[in-house]
N, C-alpha and C positions, 0 to 999 in steps of 0.2 A: 333418149337425148347425149351428143359428146358434148365433154364440158369444153365452154370456152375459156383460152387462154390469153395471156397480154404478153407480148415477146417484146417490145418496145415502150419507149417514152421519151419524153422530151418536155422542157419547160422554157421558155424564153425568159429572159430579167424581165423583170415585174417593175414597175415604174412610170414615170415620164419619158415615155419614149418619144421625142419630138423630132418632126421631120418624117415621121414615118404612120403609116397608115394601117387599116386593120387587115388589109392582103398583104402588107410587107409582115406583120406580125405572125400570122396564120403561114406564109411561106416559110417563115424561118423555122417554125414549130415544127410543122409537118415534112421540110427536109431531114430534119436533123431526127425527128420517130423513123425515117425511114433510114435512113444511116446506121440510126440503133439498133434497129431490128432487123437489119440487113436484107430487108425489102424493095424490090425495084417496083418504082412508082407504076411500071406497066402491069405491075401483080396484083393491084389493088382493086377488087370489083367494088368495093362501096366506099365513098367517103363521105363523112358527116362533119358538118361544121356547128359546133354550136356556138350560137350569138343570140342575144337579146336582140339590139336594136343599131344594129349599123347602119339602117334608114335613117335616125333619129337623130343620132350622132355624128355622120359625117356624109350623110346621103347617098350610101353605098347600098345597092340592092343587089340580088345576084352573086352572091359571095362563093358559093360552094361551086358552083361553075367556073368562076373566075380562078379559083384556089385550082381545081382540076388541071387548066388551063397553065399556070405559074408553075407547077410542081409537076406538070410533063404525066399527070396520073389518068388521063382520057386513053381510054372511053367510060371508066368509070361512073357508075350511077352516083350523082350526087345528092345532097338533101340538107335541108337548113333546120337546126333544132332548134326550137326558141322556147322556154319554160322561165322567161323571163329571170331570176337570179339563181336558178336550180337547172338552167339550160346544160351545162355542163353535166351535169348529173342523169338527166335526160337524154344526153349523148351517149353518157354509157350504156345507158338502158338501151338506147334503140340501137346502136353498135353490138351491142349483146345479142338482141334480139336479131339482127340480119346473121348471125353466124349460128346461133344456135338453130335458130329455123333452116339454115341447109342452104340460104338463098345466098351466101354467100362464104367463100373461103380464106378471105383476107379484108379487113375493112380497118380502116383509118380513122378516126377520131378526131377533129382539130378543135380547138374552142378559143374563140381572143374577143376582144373587145377592145376599142382606142375611145378613149374617155376624156382625157386630162387636158385633151384641146378645148372645153367647152369650160366655161365658168361652173362654179359649186354649183350656185342656184338654176342654170341650165340641168346639169348633169340630174342633181337632185329633182328636179321637174321631172326629166324622162323616166328616172325610176321611181318617182311617185306613180306616172301613170296606169303602172301595175294595180293600182287599189281599186276597190270597188267604186262603181261612179258615185254611189252615193256616199263616198267616206271622201272621194277626190275634191268632190265641189265645197267642200266643207275647210278644204286646205289641208286635210291629214295629210301626212307623210309617214313613214318606215320609222324615223329617229322619234315621233310623236309616239308612235305605239310601243317604241321598244322604253321608252320614259314612261308611258303608262304603267306599262308590264313590270318594269322593275319596280317601281315604289309600291305596287300592290305588292311582288313577290318578297321582296324585303320586309314589310310589314308584317303581311300575313305570316310567314314562318320565322319570321323572329330572327333575320341574316343581317348582320352586321356591312354597313354600306362597302368598308374595306376588303370583303371578298369578294367584290365584282373587279377591284382595283388589282387582285392577286391576279385573275385570269387576265389581265392586260401587261402586267409585271410577266408570268410564264411566258405568255405568246410572243414579247418583244424579245424576251431573253432567245427561245429559241430560233426567232429569226435571223438573229446574230451568224448563226453558222449555216444561211441557206444563202448561198452567194448570189440567188435570182430575188430574194425578197427586197422588197420597194424597201422595209425601214430594218436595217441590221444595226440598232443600234439599242442597247439596252434602257430601259427605264424603272425608276422604283416606285414604291406606294404613294411617298408625296408630291411626287409628279403628279401620277395621275388624279387620285384626287384632288389635286388644286388648279388642273386646266381648267379651261372655261367651259361652262353648262351648257350643253346642247340641247338635252330635253330633260331637265330634273327630273331623277338625282343623277343622272347620265352625265360625263363629263367631255372633255373630246377624246379621249385617249379610251373612253368606252365604243368606240367607233372605229369602225375602219374607214381606210382612205380612197380615194377615186384614183383608178388604176389602168394603165395600156398594159397589155399581156396575151399570151397565149400560150397553150399547153397541148401535147398531145398522145393517145396511145394507140398501139395497133394490134389487133385483135384478129384470132382465128380459134379453127378446132384444136383441139389438144394434138390429135394425131398429124396437122400440119405444122404445130409448133415444133413436134419432134425433128422434123424435118431441118429446121433451122438451126436449133438451140437444145441443148441438155437442160439449163436454166430457165424456168418461165413461172408466172404465175395463172393462178387460174381462178375466174371468178364463181364461187362457191352459192353464192344467193344473189338476188337483186329482186328489188322491187319498188315501187311506185304508187303515192296516195295522196291524195287533195284534203284540205279541210275547208270551213266555211269561209267565203272573199270574202264575206262583211264579217271582219274580225271581232266586233261589241255582239255577234249572235252566237259568241262559242260558250258552251256552259260554265268553263274553267278556263279565264285568260292564262293560265300560269300551264294548261295542259295542249300541245300541239299534237292534235290528232294524227294529222300528215307524218310526224315523224314517229309516234308510235305504230300507226298501221305498217308503213313502210319498212319498220325494224321490225315486227312483229313476222312479214311475211319474206325478208331476206334473213331471217334468224330460222325459220319452217324450212326454207328452201337449201340452205347450207348444212342441216343438221348442226349448228354450233347455237350457241348461247351467249350472255351479255357476259358471262364469266370465262368463255373462251377467248374473247377477245384479247392481242395482246399490245395494239396500238389504234389509234381511232384519229383522223381527220374530223372535226366538227366545224359548223357553217357559224363561225362567230363574227358575223357581221355588228352584231351589238355584244359584249359583254355576256349581258345577262340569257343571250341566246345558247353559250355554250353549258349554261343549269338545266335550261330549259331541255335540249338535247339529252343531256347526259340523262336525266329523270325519265325522259322520254323512250331511252333506249335500253331501259333498264338497270345502267351504270350506277344508278342511286334510286334511291326511292322520292317518291315528291315533297318537297321541301327540303332535300336533305344534301343535293348537289353542292351545297356552298361551304357545308362541313367538311367533305371530301376534298375541297379545294384547299381550304383552310389547313387539313391535315398533312398536304402534300402530297396526296394521290396519285393525280394526273400532272404531275413535276415529268419531266423527261429523264433522269438522270436517274434517280429516288425513287419514283413513283410508282403503283401495282399496275395502272392503266394510265402510259403517256399520252396525253392528247394535244393535238397541234403540232406534233413534231417539227412542222414545217416553218412554224411561226403564227399560224392560222392567217384567215383574213385580215387580223388585225394588224402583222406584221407582214406577212408576204404581200396582202394587197388582194384586190376585189375586182379584176377585169372579168364584168358581169361572166359572160358568156366563156370562159377559162377558168373559172375559179372550182367548178365538181369537178373538171379534168384535170386539175392542177391537184385537186384533191387525191386523186385514182393516182397521179403521177409520185404522190409522197408515200403512199400506202405500196404501191410497186418496188419502190426504189427500197425501202422498211425491209421488206418480204425478199427481196433478194440482196440482200445485205449492201444494197451501192447508197445508202446516205451518208456515207461520210463522219463528220462529228456530230450530226444529228441521228446516227445508228442506236439503236433499242434492239434488244432482243426480242424477236418476233417470227411466229409462225401463221399468225392467222391475225389480219387488218380489217378494219371498217372505216368507211368515209360516207357521211351524211350530208346532202347538200338540200338546202332550203330555197323556195322561191318565195320571196314577198315576205309577209310575216306571217308564214307559216301556211300560205296559201296552198303549195303543192310540194313534195318533199321525194328524194329518190335516196335510197338505203343501200349500198352496194358491199359484200363481204366477200374479201378474197383469203388465198391463202397461196403459201409456196409450192411447188409443185416438186416436193420432194419425196 
């Protein structure tokens, strides 16, 4: 099987995009990706759109077909990819499959979401609809799962509360150097620890914001990539997995089985292991998730991720494994369908040496996109084609 390459990427400004709707955001990212890759829209065989809830948020359906029209990519085959908050990662997997199978010689993936025109309560309710009906009817939301899990983790592993605050501080610091991040502002631990409680022990700065935005990637066989450029990135390994949809049925609430299994599959396909990863983008919808993914992916032993964070292991400029150089969902923002694609954009830019002041020394990168509270997960490993 020929390796699948990425030859272009783009990301819009994340944040509150007043007066613009999901199709506007998708078209902006799509056109920028076409320009970045040097691909003509008419040469796109498959066009995938990662999006969780355009119908629920703004009453708009049929967005892949509309996007093909708006960017003049007809008669490309189009498909929407919805896997809740991991729709972007699932889109990378679908786009990879379309190329790896031989069905497409040029596949563009565009992920996007428009959310900020809704109230926080309305947006939270749309997101909460991904929980199991047995949980949803009792008013359970993802923030409540995060609070319960964080409390259990801190007590079980004797972790200090400020270790979670350090994740927020780090990711905000990284976001300052990302011109497309929603929050380009540093915070200190005191600010994080004294912010309003949302789901005890988690406070406001332990949570990502509600966000509008879009991101895109261009994928093709490596032989086609070589016709366009000498510099590109290849997807070395990718896998997806699920865990129990009812969270309380899990044997250990601090273990995300979908992270473990998807990571194992991606490592096996790529031939790499945790020690080979130079930079990673993890799904920090809540600060506690950065710990759980670090452990599930083998970057830390169970119950020890907090120690690595305390020791500066994940810092961008001084750490051995920089995590969330983009600012993560915490600072960059979390437009549901775009987040996993934006993770891929950051890893692509790092491996291409195009990350500007965020640049780290990296040849192999990983991104992990989580749906719900670990209900579904996609892990992707990329490497520079040098």
